C-alpha positions as a printed Julia matrix, in Angstrom:
827×3 Matrix{Float64}:
 -49.7    31.88  55.69
 -52.2    33.19  53.46
 -52.12   32.51  49.78
 -52.81   36.75  50.14
 -48.7    36.75  50.59
 -48.38   35.67  46.84
 -49.21   38.96  45.46
 -46.4    41.05  47.29
 -43.66   38.76  45.98
 -42.31   38.35  42.47
 -41.52   34.84  42.91
 -42.45   31.65  44.8
 -39.83   31.21  46.6
 -40.0    34.34  48.55
 -43.21   32.17  49.35
 -41.9    29.47  50.01
 -39.41   31.12  52.55
 -41.83   32.6   54.43
 -43.85   29.6   54.55
 -41.08   27.62  56.26
 -37.53   29.27  57.41
 -37.94   30.57  60.96
 -39.37   27.62  62.67
 -37.98   25.95  65.35
 -36.76   22.82  66.33
 -38.88   19.93  66.92
 -38.64   17.98  69.76
 -34.75   18.67  70.67
 -33.73   17.0   73.59
 -30.56   17.95  75.99
 -28.75   14.29  74.64
 -30.5    12.72  71.2
 -30.24    9.22  71.68
 -27.34    9.16  68.87
 -25.49   11.06  70.9
 -26.3     8.91  74.23
 -25.34    5.67  71.76
 -21.95    7.32  70.51
 -21.27    7.61  74.6
 -22.31    4.02  75.58
 -20.56    2.71  72.6
 -17.58    4.9   72.01
 -16.76    6.69  74.94
 -17.61    4.55  77.88
 -15.44    1.85  77.45
 -12.46    4.24  76.91
 -12.58    6.0   80.17
 -13.61    2.65  82.0
 -10.17    1.14  80.52
  -8.04    3.7   80.6
  -9.18    6.15  82.95
 -10.82    4.61  86.2
  -8.4     3.36  87.46
  -6.66    6.34  88.78
 -10.07    8.68  87.6
 -12.99    7.52  89.33
 -14.56    7.1   92.62
 -13.59    3.13  92.88
  -9.54    4.21  92.59
  -7.58    4.03  96.17
  -6.72    7.36  94.99
  -7.97    9.73  92.75
  -4.96   11.7   91.16
  -5.43   14.97  90.49
  -8.77   14.82  92.79
 -10.18   14.42  88.72
 -12.74   12.0   88.38
 -14.55   10.8   85.11
 -17.02    8.18  86.07
 -19.67   10.67  86.28
 -20.4    14.0   84.2
 -20.63   15.83  87.29
 -16.96   14.92  87.84
 -15.69   16.0   84.65
 -17.7    19.16  84.7
 -16.03   20.09  88.26
 -12.64   19.51  87.11
  -9.42   18.62  89.64
  -6.51   20.55  90.62
  -6.6    22.18  87.22
  -9.93   22.93  86.46
 -12.96   21.24  84.28
 -11.43   18.55  82.18
 -13.51   19.08  79.41
 -14.73   22.19  77.39
 -17.27   20.46  75.7
 -17.7    21.74  71.86
 -14.21   22.62  72.15
 -11.27   20.06  71.81
  -8.78   22.63  71.73
  -9.51   23.94  74.6
 -10.16   20.82  76.47
  -7.54   19.6   79.58
  -8.61   15.55  78.42
  -7.77   16.13  74.98
  -4.89   17.89  75.19
  -3.5    14.79  77.88
  -4.29   12.28  75.59
  -2.4    13.91  72.67
   0.3    14.29  74.81
   1.04   17.98  73.93
   1.64   19.22  77.23
   5.03   18.23  79.28
   4.1    16.36  82.29
   0.93   15.79  81.26
   0.24   13.21  79.28
  -2.26   10.54  79.96
  -2.28    7.66  80.43
   1.15    7.89  81.91
   2.04    4.42  80.7
   1.54    5.54  77.29
  -0.39    7.03  74.32
  -3.89    5.8   73.25
  -4.32    4.44  69.75
  -5.27    7.08  67.39
  -8.81    5.44  67.1
  -9.62    5.66  70.67
  -8.08    9.56  70.95
 -10.12   10.33  67.96
 -13.33    9.06  69.4
 -12.5    11.07  72.5
 -12.49   14.39  70.23
 -15.28   13.61  68.22
 -17.25   12.96  71.23
 -16.36   16.71  73.13
 -16.7    18.18  69.26
 -20.33   16.97  69.75
 -20.91   18.88  73.53
 -19.33   16.04  75.09
 -23.08   14.2   75.76
 -22.78   12.05  78.78
 -25.58   10.66  80.41
 -24.11    9.71  83.43
 -25.36   11.15  86.58
 -24.8    11.05  90.14
 -21.6     9.04  91.69
 -20.91    6.14  89.91
 -19.71    4.17  93.04
 -23.21    4.36  94.53
 -24.35    2.81  91.22
 -21.91    0.37  90.93
 -22.53   -1.09  94.59
 -26.32   -1.33  94.25
 -28.05   -4.46  94.12
 -27.5    -6.22  90.96
 -31.29   -7.82  91.37
 -32.42   -4.39  91.72
 -34.84   -3.09  88.77
 -36.56   -7.19  88.58
 -39.7    -5.35  90.02
 -39.67   -3.17  87.08
 -43.07   -2.97  85.04
 -41.86   -3.7   81.56
 -40.62   -7.62  83.17
 -43.75   -8.59  84.61
 -46.11  -10.88  82.44
 -48.74   -9.62  80.41
 -51.5    -8.79  82.1
 -55.32   -8.93  80.33
 -56.95   -5.96  81.9
 -60.82   -5.94  81.83
 -62.22   -2.75  80.07
 -62.6     0.72  82.09
 -66.3     2.37  82.82
 -66.83    5.17  80.82
 -69.6     7.7   81.27
 -69.66    8.99  77.72
 -70.1     5.35  76.37
 -71.91    7.37  73.0
 -68.42    8.41  72.23
 -66.5     4.98  72.41
 -66.3     2.9   68.82
 -63.73    0.27  70.04
 -61.78   -0.93  73.41
 -58.93    1.77  72.44
 -61.56    4.55  73.29
 -62.67    3.29  76.45
 -58.87    3.71  77.61
 -58.54    6.69  76.78
 -61.7     8.5   77.38
 -61.85    7.0   80.81
 -58.16    8.75  81.99
 -59.21   11.86  79.95
 -62.58   11.14  82.66
 -60.68   11.13  85.48
 -58.87   14.31  84.59
 -61.38   16.1   83.6
 -60.61   16.84  80.01
 -62.92   16.3   77.36
 -61.72   14.87  74.1
 -61.19   16.5   70.66
 -63.76   16.36  68.22
 -63.71   14.04  65.46
 -61.73   15.78  62.48
 -63.38   15.73  59.12
 -63.63   12.63  56.38
 -60.76   14.57  54.09
 -58.6    15.42  57.21
 -58.79   11.62  58.53
 -58.39   10.24  54.69
 -55.42   12.19  54.39
 -53.92   10.86  57.9
 -54.88    7.3   57.18
 -53.58    7.59  53.05
 -49.95    8.32  54.04
 -50.11    7.1   57.55
 -51.3     3.34  56.06
 -49.32    3.65  52.34
 -46.85    6.8   52.63
 -49.02    8.12  49.8
 -51.91   10.58  49.53
 -55.25    9.51  48.86
 -56.09    8.55  45.51
 -58.93   10.58  43.62
 -61.75    7.9   43.65
 -61.11    7.45  47.43
 -61.65   11.23  48.44
 -64.75   11.07  45.96
 -65.82    7.99  48.34
 -65.82    9.56  51.64
 -67.53   13.18  50.12
 -70.14   10.95  49.4
 -70.33    8.67  52.18
 -68.17    9.1   55.58
 -69.72    6.45  57.23
 -68.21    3.89  59.7
 -68.59    1.11  57.09
 -67.03    3.63  54.54
 -63.8     4.02  56.13
 -63.65    0.41  57.32
 -63.74   -0.54  53.37
 -61.08    1.89  52.58
 -58.71    1.03  55.18
 -59.01   -2.86  54.22
 -58.28   -1.6   50.42
 -55.36    0.0   52.17
 -53.68   -2.65  53.9
 -54.22   -4.75  50.8
 -52.29   -2.66  48.89
 -48.62   -3.47  47.54
 -47.67    0.03  49.06
 -48.65   -0.76  52.73
 -45.56   -3.45  52.84
 -43.53   -0.63  51.13
 -44.3     2.09  54.08
 -44.6     0.07  56.67
 -41.26   -2.47  55.34
 -39.95    1.2   55.64
 -40.32    1.62  59.38
 -38.64   -1.85  60.28
 -35.8    -1.11  58.09
 -35.06    1.91  60.29
 -34.75   -0.34  63.52
 -32.55   -2.92  61.28
 -30.47   -0.52  60.08
 -30.68   -1.29  56.78
 -28.19    0.44  54.23
 -26.82   -0.89  50.59
 -23.13   -0.08  51.61
 -20.97   -0.83  55.01
 -20.1     2.76  55.7
 -16.99    3.5   58.27
 -13.68    4.16  56.56
 -14.27    1.25  53.7
 -17.33    1.85  52.47
 -18.36   -1.24  50.2
 -21.05   -1.75  48.61
 -24.09   -4.59  49.67
 -24.5    -5.9   46.04
 -27.42   -8.32  47.43
 -28.64   -6.5   50.52
 -31.46   -5.82  48.35
 -33.15   -9.31  48.79
 -33.34   -8.57  52.63
 -35.25   -4.74  51.8
 -37.58   -6.8   49.23
 -38.07   -9.82  52.05
 -39.43   -7.38  54.66
 -41.92   -5.71  52.3
 -43.21   -9.17  51.43
 -43.35  -10.36  54.61
 -45.04   -7.15  55.75
 -48.03   -7.31  52.48
 -48.51  -11.28  53.56
 -48.68  -10.01  57.08
 -46.77  -12.81  58.45
 -46.89  -12.94  61.93
 -44.77  -11.03  63.65
 -43.17  -13.69  65.95
 -42.12  -15.04  62.99
 -41.0   -12.68  61.38
 -38.76  -11.81  64.29
 -37.93  -15.48  64.78
 -36.4   -15.41  60.95
 -34.44  -12.74  61.37
 -32.52  -14.6   64.05
 -32.78  -18.05  62.97
 -34.2   -18.17  59.89
 -32.03  -20.47  58.54
 -32.19  -23.17  60.92
 -36.16  -22.87  60.91
 -38.12  -26.1   58.91
 -39.53  -25.06  55.45
 -41.72  -26.72  53.24
 -40.09  -25.93  49.79
 -36.82  -24.34  48.5
 -38.64  -21.08  48.18
 -39.44  -20.64  52.05
 -36.22  -21.75  52.95
 -34.57  -19.35  50.98
 -37.04  -16.61  52.38
 -35.95  -18.24  55.71
 -32.08  -17.42  54.46
 -32.28  -14.29  53.58
 -34.53  -12.79  56.58
 -30.92  -13.37  58.45
 -29.44  -10.07  56.59
 -31.19   -8.85  59.34
 -27.96   -9.77  61.59
 -25.67   -8.57  58.78
 -26.64   -5.0   58.25
 -23.93   -3.02  60.89
 -21.38   -0.78  59.5
 -17.96   -2.58  60.3
 -14.59   -0.91  60.37
 -13.13   -2.9   57.9
  -9.73   -1.43  58.33
  -8.93   -3.07  62.18
  -6.42   -5.66  62.07
  -7.32   -6.75  65.47
  -9.38   -9.45  64.09
 -10.5   -10.37  67.66
 -11.29   -6.61  68.21
 -13.2    -6.64  65.27
 -15.45   -9.83  66.27
 -16.45   -9.09  69.25
 -17.33   -4.97  68.03
 -19.49   -7.17  65.2
 -21.35   -9.09  68.22
 -21.61   -5.94  69.96
 -23.44   -3.92  67.25
 -25.91   -7.29  67.26
 -26.38   -7.56  70.79
 -27.34   -3.59  70.52
 -29.62   -3.68  67.56
 -31.75   -7.14  69.09
 -32.23   -4.97  72.39
 -33.49   -2.0   71.21
 -35.21   -3.45  68.16
 -37.07   -6.73  69.61
 -36.61   -6.07  73.4
 -36.66   -2.54  73.88
 -33.31   -2.91  76.44
 -29.98   -1.08  75.86
 -28.34   -4.47  76.2
 -24.66   -2.72  74.56
 -24.48   -1.13  78.22
 -23.2    -4.53  79.74
 -20.37   -4.99  77.47
 -17.86   -3.51  80.09
 -19.69   -4.05  83.28
 -23.04   -4.77  85.11
 -25.59   -2.71  83.47
 -25.9     0.44  85.68
 -29.62    0.95  85.73
 -31.07   -2.44  84.56
 -31.38   -5.62  85.93
 -28.74   -7.22  83.15
 -25.08   -8.48  84.36
 -21.93   -8.84  82.2
 -22.53  -12.68  82.4
 -25.98  -12.04  80.33
 -24.39   -9.7   77.81
 -21.45  -12.71  76.96
 -23.87  -15.51  77.42
 -25.64  -13.78  74.23
 -22.32  -13.01  72.75
 -21.56  -16.61  72.59
 -24.54  -17.53  70.91
 -23.45  -14.72  68.03
 -20.0   -16.01  68.44
 -21.3   -19.48  67.31
 -22.36  -17.74  64.45
 -20.69  -16.66  61.15
 -20.84  -13.31  60.11
 -17.54  -12.03  58.68
 -16.22  -14.69  56.65
 -13.35  -12.97  55.45
  -9.58  -12.23  55.4
  -9.89   -8.74  57.1
  -5.89   -7.6   56.18
  -7.17   -7.59  52.41
  -6.97   -4.21  51.04
  -9.63   -5.98  48.28
 -12.11   -6.7   51.3
 -15.69   -6.26  50.09
 -19.2    -7.56  50.72
 -18.43  -11.05  49.85
 -16.25  -11.17  53.25
 -19.16  -11.23  54.62
 -20.61  -14.52  55.02
 -22.85  -15.43  51.94
 -25.51  -18.11  51.5
 -26.85  -19.56  48.43
 -30.67  -18.94  47.61
 -32.1   -20.35  43.85
 -30.92  -23.92  42.65
 -26.96  -22.48  44.01
 -25.64  -24.69  46.7
 -23.84  -22.83  49.64
 -20.74  -25.23  48.35
 -21.13  -23.49  45.14
 -21.0   -20.72  46.08
 -18.09  -20.53  48.23
 -16.26  -22.24  44.86
 -17.41  -19.21  42.41
 -15.95  -16.59  45.22
 -12.59  -18.31  45.97
 -12.41  -18.02  41.71
 -13.59  -14.98  40.25
 -14.82  -12.21  43.61
 -11.53   -9.83  43.04
 -12.13   -9.99  39.13
 -16.21   -9.82  39.37
 -15.7    -6.82  42.08
 -13.27   -4.88  39.98
 -15.04   -5.4   36.47
 -18.26   -4.08  37.77
 -16.37   -0.84  39.17
 -14.78   -0.16  36.1
 -18.32   -0.88  34.38
 -19.72    1.73  36.24
 -17.17    4.04  36.16
 -16.93    3.76  32.61
 -21.03    4.38  32.28
 -20.34    7.69  34.42
 -17.97    8.94  32.04
 -20.69    8.43  28.99
 -23.07   11.0   30.82
 -20.73   13.23  31.78
 -19.65   13.13  27.85
 -23.21   13.0   26.85
 -23.79   16.52  28.82
 -20.59   17.61  27.33
 -21.77   17.0   23.71
 -25.21   18.36  24.09
 -23.64   21.73  25.03
 -21.34   22.01  22.62
 -24.23   21.36  20.19
 -26.6    24.26  21.55
 -23.23   26.51  21.25
 -22.99   25.81  18.03
 -19.07   24.62  18.04
 -19.24   22.09  15.2
 -15.42   21.08  16.04
 -15.67   20.32  19.95
 -18.96   18.63  19.21
 -16.61   16.85  17.08
 -13.9    16.27  19.28
 -16.73   15.02  22.23
 -18.19   12.43  19.83
 -14.6    10.4   19.26
 -14.08   10.72  23.62
 -17.63    9.34  23.29
 -17.04    6.07  20.63
 -13.83    5.22  22.53
 -15.2     5.28  26.12
 -18.04    3.06  24.36
 -15.57    0.82  22.82
 -14.08    0.33  26.39
 -16.88   -0.35  28.02
 -18.3    -2.81  25.06
 -14.54   -4.96  25.81
 -15.32   -4.7   30.01
 -19.41   -5.71  29.38
 -17.69   -8.94  27.32
 -15.28   -9.61  29.98
 -17.95   -9.04  33.05
 -20.9   -10.79  31.29
 -19.95  -14.47  31.33
 -18.89  -13.99  35.09
 -22.0   -12.56  36.24
 -23.78  -15.32  34.27
 -22.21  -17.88  35.82
 -22.51  -16.05  39.52
 -24.73  -18.16  41.58
 -27.65  -16.49  42.86
 -26.27  -15.36  46.96
 -28.35  -13.29  49.91
 -26.02  -11.72  52.75
 -27.03  -14.44  55.86
 -25.51  -15.71  58.56
 -24.56  -19.66  58.91
 -23.68  -21.45  62.39
 -19.61  -22.32  62.94
 -18.5   -25.83  62.77
 -17.96  -25.76  66.67
 -20.23  -23.61  68.94
 -18.86  -22.99  72.02
 -19.4   -20.77  75.05
 -18.15  -17.0   75.3
 -15.83  -15.64  78.52
 -16.77  -12.26  80.22
 -14.33  -10.12  78.59
 -12.87   -7.59  81.51
 -14.0    -4.59  81.15
 -15.06   -4.84  77.47
 -11.4    -5.82  76.32
 -11.36   -8.49  73.7
  -7.89  -10.11  74.91
  -8.69   -9.89  78.41
 -10.5   -13.02  78.94
 -12.49  -13.88  82.4
 -15.23  -16.98  83.71
 -17.19  -18.44  80.91
 -20.57  -18.11  80.63
 -22.9   -20.59  79.22
 -25.01  -19.89  76.04
 -28.43  -18.29  77.22
 -30.56  -14.99  77.22
 -31.47  -12.46  79.57
 -32.39  -13.72  83.63
 -33.91  -10.81  84.36
 -36.92  -11.72  81.44
 -36.82  -15.26  82.09
 -40.0   -17.53  82.23
 -40.89  -21.1   82.81
 -40.27  -23.63  80.41
 -38.01  -21.33  78.01
 -36.04  -22.75  75.44
 -32.37  -24.0   76.4
 -29.4   -23.83  74.62
 -28.62  -27.09  71.72
 -25.0   -27.7   72.62
 -24.38  -28.62  68.9
 -25.78  -25.64  67.31
 -25.17  -21.97  67.87
 -28.05  -21.36  70.09
 -30.12  -18.61  67.39
 -32.56  -21.15  67.41
 -33.94  -21.02  70.79
 -33.04  -17.46  71.09
 -35.51  -16.35  68.58
 -37.75  -18.96  70.04
 -36.88  -17.2   73.65
 -37.23  -13.56  72.38
 -41.03  -14.03  69.98
 -42.72  -16.31  72.78
 -45.75  -14.7   73.87
 -44.32  -15.54  77.55
 -41.71  -12.99  77.06
 -42.88   -9.56  78.87
 -41.1    -7.41  76.24
 -41.62   -7.61  73.02
 -44.89   -7.6   72.46
 -44.97   -4.54  74.65
 -42.24   -3.0   72.51
 -43.45   -3.88  68.89
 -47.2    -2.81  69.41
 -45.72    0.56  71.48
 -44.23    1.28  68.0
 -46.41    0.7   66.08
 -49.16    3.25  68.73
 -45.92    5.49  68.24
 -46.21    5.43  64.31
 -49.63    5.9   63.8
 -50.01    9.01  66.82
 -46.99   10.75  66.95
 -45.92    9.55  70.89
 -45.59    6.15  71.82
 -47.65    4.69  75.25
 -44.49    4.44  76.52
 -42.37    7.79  74.52
 -38.72    5.93  74.73
 -39.42    3.4   72.1
 -36.47    1.47  72.3
 -35.75    2.04  76.11
 -38.34    0.17  78.22
 -35.67   -0.25  80.8
 -35.45    2.14  84.15
 -34.09    4.59  82.49
 -37.22    5.01  79.87
 -40.36    6.58  80.4
 -42.81    4.93  81.83
 -46.56    3.68  80.23
 -49.12    6.94  79.7
 -51.44    4.5   79.71
 -50.3     0.49  80.93
 -53.65   -0.96  81.1
 -54.11   -0.01  77.22
 -50.28   -1.36  76.51
 -51.32   -4.78  77.81
 -54.62   -4.86  76.38
 -53.18   -4.32  73.27
 -50.23   -6.57  73.36
 -52.43   -9.39  74.73
 -55.06   -8.81  71.74
 -51.89   -8.36  69.24
 -51.06  -11.95  70.39
 -54.03  -13.32  70.38
 -54.68  -12.49  66.53
 -51.73  -14.24  65.61
 -49.05  -11.28  65.91
 -50.84   -9.44  63.03
 -49.5    -6.35  62.23
 -52.74   -5.68  59.89
 -55.29   -6.54  62.87
 -53.1    -4.09  65.06
 -53.29   -1.29  62.25
 -56.62   -1.8   61.7
 -57.88   -1.52  65.23
 -55.87    1.7   65.44
 -57.23    3.49  62.76
 -60.58    2.93  62.95
 -60.87    3.74  66.65
 -62.68    7.25  67.65
 -58.97    8.13  68.99
 -57.0     8.1   66.26
 -59.77    9.76  64.01
 -59.76   12.98  66.77
 -58.92   16.49  65.16
 -55.53   18.1   66.22
 -57.15   21.69  67.29
 -55.74   22.93  70.29
 -58.08   23.1   73.52
 -56.73   25.8   76.35
 -58.4    23.24  79.04
 -56.68   20.78  77.38
 -53.37   21.92  76.84
 -53.59   23.38  80.57
 -54.33   19.89  82.5
 -51.61   18.26  80.27
 -49.41   20.79  78.0
 -47.47   17.62  76.39
 -50.93   15.67  75.56
 -49.82   12.54  76.93
 -53.6    11.92  77.91
 -54.33   12.04  74.29
 -57.06   14.44  74.4
 -56.59   15.11  70.69
 -54.97   13.82  68.15
 -50.82   14.99  67.33
 -49.75   17.07  64.69
 -46.93   14.84  62.41
 -44.86   15.9   59.9
 -44.47   13.78  57.15
 -41.26   12.02  56.73
 -38.98   12.58  53.49
 -40.19    9.7   51.9
 -43.78   10.75  51.89
 -42.96   14.26  50.71
 -41.34   12.56  48.14
 -43.01    9.91  46.57
 -46.13   12.19  47.38
 -44.91   15.04  45.04
 -44.46   12.08  42.26
 -47.62   10.6   42.86
 -49.36   14.08  42.42
 -47.4    14.88  39.67
 -47.86   11.88  38.09
 -44.31   11.1   37.86
 -44.26    7.99  40.43
 -43.0     4.98  38.74
 -44.17    1.44  40.83
 -42.89   -1.57  40.81
 -39.5    -3.05  42.0
 -35.25   -2.33  41.4
 -33.08   -4.94  42.46
 -29.66   -5.24  42.57
 -29.9    -1.31  43.71
 -25.84   -0.71  44.25
 -24.35   -2.57  41.26
 -24.02    0.58  38.9
 -21.77    2.41  42.13
 -17.94    1.41  41.89
 -16.41    0.3   46.01
 -13.88    2.83  47.69
 -12.09    1.25  49.68
 -10.43    4.54  50.95
 -13.29    5.73  52.63
 -14.84    8.24  50.03
 -17.31    5.89  49.61
 -20.08    6.48  46.8
 -22.07    9.69  45.34
 -25.63    9.58  47.07
 -28.34    9.53  44.6
 -29.53   12.37  42.77
 -33.22   11.84  43.21
 -34.28   14.32  40.97
 -33.62   11.36  38.24
 -35.14    9.22  40.25
 -38.7     8.38  39.92
 -39.35    5.11  41.89
 -40.62    4.97  45.46
 -37.71    6.35  47.53
 -37.6     2.76  49.51
 -35.73    1.64  46.56
 -33.63    3.99  46.05
 -29.73    2.45  47.16
 -28.94    4.07  50.73
 -25.17    4.59  50.22
 -23.72    4.93  54.19
 -22.01    8.47  54.83
 -23.67    9.8   51.08
 -27.19    9.97  51.76
 -29.84   11.42  49.05
 -29.88   15.44  50.26
 -33.58   15.25  50.79
 -33.37   12.22  53.23
 -30.65   14.31  54.78
 -32.25   17.47  55.81
 -35.92   15.79  55.73
 -34.74   13.78  59.03
 -34.55   10.39  57.26
 -33.49    7.43  59.67
 -29.55    6.83  60.52
 -28.67    3.48  58.6
 -25.61    4.08  61.06
 -27.95    2.74  64.32
 -31.01    1.2   65.07
 -33.46    3.92  64.52
 -36.75    3.61  65.85
 -37.65    6.93  66.64
 -36.34    9.25  64.04
 -36.11   12.84  65.17
 -38.45   15.55  63.45
 -36.54   19.08  63.03
 -37.73   22.25  61.12
 -34.58   23.51  60.15
 -33.15   26.33  57.2
 -31.43   24.05  54.75
 -35.38   22.35  54.45
 -36.44   25.76  53.24
 -33.74   26.13  50.91
 -34.15   22.74  49.29
 -38.1    23.62  48.78
 -36.95   26.74  47.17
 -34.11   26.01  44.85
 -33.88   21.65  44.21
 -34.56   21.0   40.79
 -36.77   17.76  42.33
 -39.48   20.56  43.77
 -39.12   21.76  40.11
 -40.21   19.11  38.5
 -42.77   17.96  40.73
 -44.37   20.8   41.04
 -43.95   21.43  36.86
 -45.42   17.63  36.37
 -48.37   18.79  38.72
 -49.06   21.68  36.55
 -48.99   20.33  33.31
 -51.44   17.32  34.89
 -53.74   19.62  35.89
 -53.71   21.52  32.8
 -54.29   18.2   30.68
 -56.82   16.63  32.93
 -59.43   19.62  32.22
 -60.85   21.26  29.2
 -59.91   24.7   29.0
 -59.73   25.42  32.45
 -60.55   28.63  33.78
 -58.18   29.74  36.63
 -60.28   28.67  39.09
 -61.02   25.24  38.05
 -56.95   25.0   37.8
 -57.07   26.28  41.44
 -59.3    24.53  43.13
 -58.15   21.52  41.3
 -54.64   22.03  42.83
 -55.62   21.99  46.03
 -57.77   19.56  46.1
 -55.02   17.13  44.6
 -51.98   18.69  46.68
 -53.5    18.88  50.32
 -56.75   16.82  49.85
 -59.12   20.05  50.3
 -60.94   22.77  48.3
 -59.33   26.21  48.9
 -61.16   28.87  50.94
 -62.88   31.75  49.29
 -59.82   34.34  50.07
 -57.21   31.72  48.76
 -59.28   31.53  45.59
 -59.11   35.13  45.34
 -55.34   35.49  45.94
 -54.3    32.79  43.56
 -56.63   33.73  40.71
 -54.72   37.39  41.17
 -51.38   35.56  40.9
 -52.06   33.59  38.26
 -52.79   36.34  35.62
 -50.45   36.51  32.87
 -49.55   40.05  31.07
 -48.87   38.99  27.38
 -47.63   41.29  25.01
 -49.89   41.35  21.72
 -51.89   38.12  23.2
 -49.54   35.47  21.75
 -51.22   32.18  22.62
 -47.6    30.32  22.73
 -46.37   33.1   25.49
 -49.42   32.91  27.3
 -49.84   29.12  27.77
 -46.16   29.06  28.64
 -46.81   32.33  31.16
 -49.79   30.22  32.51
 -47.79   26.9   33.21
 -44.97   29.19  34.54
 -47.18   30.77  37.21
 -49.16   28.08  38.0
 -46.01   25.66  38.31
 -45.35   28.34  41.65
 -48.49   28.39  42.73
 -47.99   24.48  42.98
 -44.47   24.45  44.16
 -45.76   27.21  46.63
 -48.66   24.9   48.16
 -46.32   21.66  47.84
 -43.76   23.48  50.11
 -46.92   24.69  52.47
 -47.12   23.48  55.85
 -50.44   22.54  55.12
 -49.03   19.45  52.5
 -45.73   18.8   54.74
 -47.97   18.29  58.07
 -50.66   15.73  58.99
 -53.46   17.4   60.61
């Protein structure tokens, strides 16, 4: 939208609304990844266990001619019609049956389902009954279990030679040759190069999550050469901000959070150590094979000193962060659910496979038999994750396994927890509540003073003094305990007696089948792979198997994820599913070329990122081309660069930086001020308007994410999220119109602009506002419109009134630019 329209409206709110309201949703699919995860983990096991005996293709007789083992089955329905009305549980026969709400229509007939299972089915129907199953289950179930072993992703990596191209002048790297070769085959020309400022803004947000420094902007304006670009990229790669940006990418797939979520949303007081370890590892360019191994088995790896040993232990927090239904009284079910969540996370984040599907039956699509699932389950069953009494109503983070870091020993940690864990937990909660009460009273006192009510102000002051005395007493009790508390990290350890696991028939925790030796995926096996030491859990061997250059999946999956993050679409667009139901790679030779180069360069993330962002492919413009669109409407050949929306962290951190408000440095013990709530409500979300640190350091309380994160498509911390959704919806516009944070960032920017220029003219302010917010100068038309908007009518020419009016109008102008698509998107 042109800024000419600013003159037509009384406030920036209307301008912002027209900028952002009404955009269509981006990238929506019939079944989202989160919906498919919910179906596979919560719904399919219930149907298999409770319904298939009488309502499946494999049943001797399908009662009522109803089949529940395929989407088509319940859609067509049986003698009574369709079993489900998507989105309408109250109109769904299936829900009526499991709720026992109709006489002589109660299923299963042998007894009502547990409330947990009924609730899962209701939730599934309410979300529209997303069901990825197609065709008849009998046909899939009877398929050859070895089918799929020839799938491309399970074949060894191949080092392809570089393809030939006609336009040799266009290419700057091997990446460009692979891309241009395909384009020439299809008769499509690559887009023009992005200009220097466009490229700089793109690469700065991609590598650091922040807008480019003004000095960098001046450098690219003065000399946009390959040498300048290389120097700027190297500077970004070596910055602390790189680890903060790319560490957050990994935290998405590690489902990092600072609380458990679910019905018992207890804080993870020590979770931040893992977050910081990830940032440090990325900044140190730790080889990715070691990075992955440490998260599976760091505590079992050799370490040269105590510092390295502590870091390795902290890394295993990766296995700890999954949400757990702590209210389950069946400890065996809780244990198997925890193992299932770990296997699902490892599969998607490291191997690009949906392994959780094999918990109840052989994988319906990929060559992953149930035996392979329980071979992995044996390794994780031989690992301590849960280490507490799950029937204890005071269960908290200390019921996760915790390991000593620093000078303490694990025995000292256990002794301290046995003696003080609940006392310290309760004191921390009381202190947090008392501090919150003092904050509320302080606001109340300011209001009383402003209103001139001295009596009421005195009354509130008395309450403050009383609450302060209470807090002082609590701190007197708590601080000595905190001083005694050894340094701890959420981390796993091996059980004392490792053992194999038995197959659980249909996934039922108490229905034991044959025992399976601990091991790995047979479909991705390779000659000379590690074998599990019977005296240990097998985690170390699992880590070595995953991170081996001989594993056909790991390097491909990691490289593809990096490509996705830098270009907007993976070479394999289903970045967490390289299985048969995933998409084929658009450039398989390029994928293997990058994966083999990645391994040859010692699994260096920084090498890989540098190769991509310095390629001419990455540096293309995003401009539309009719011929390219006609040949390749989805841009799979990458004839132009994809336009991408900034994530909530980049939007927020970018505005804070431009406003001069961003606070650097880390914050530890990030949830110490949030009391645990064992009743399911969890802690209140953080109010980001009061917090100027980088977004990666803001506490992530499951079930209560900050509003900014929620509405701008933050990763769902409940599950592995290698690919965030991208939407354009009304709540985003409303936030940009009304958020206190937006006003704070806009006013801060306006104040800084006024202070940085000596008696600036309106035109200077406009030029500088555009230059700093969207890294370009305004067009003559934009300058004229904005200048008209900034003119202030004053009564009597009062200097103070004119100054205030100018600041107010400049604030509104900054907010309009922040709210524009030019700021929100990378061109």
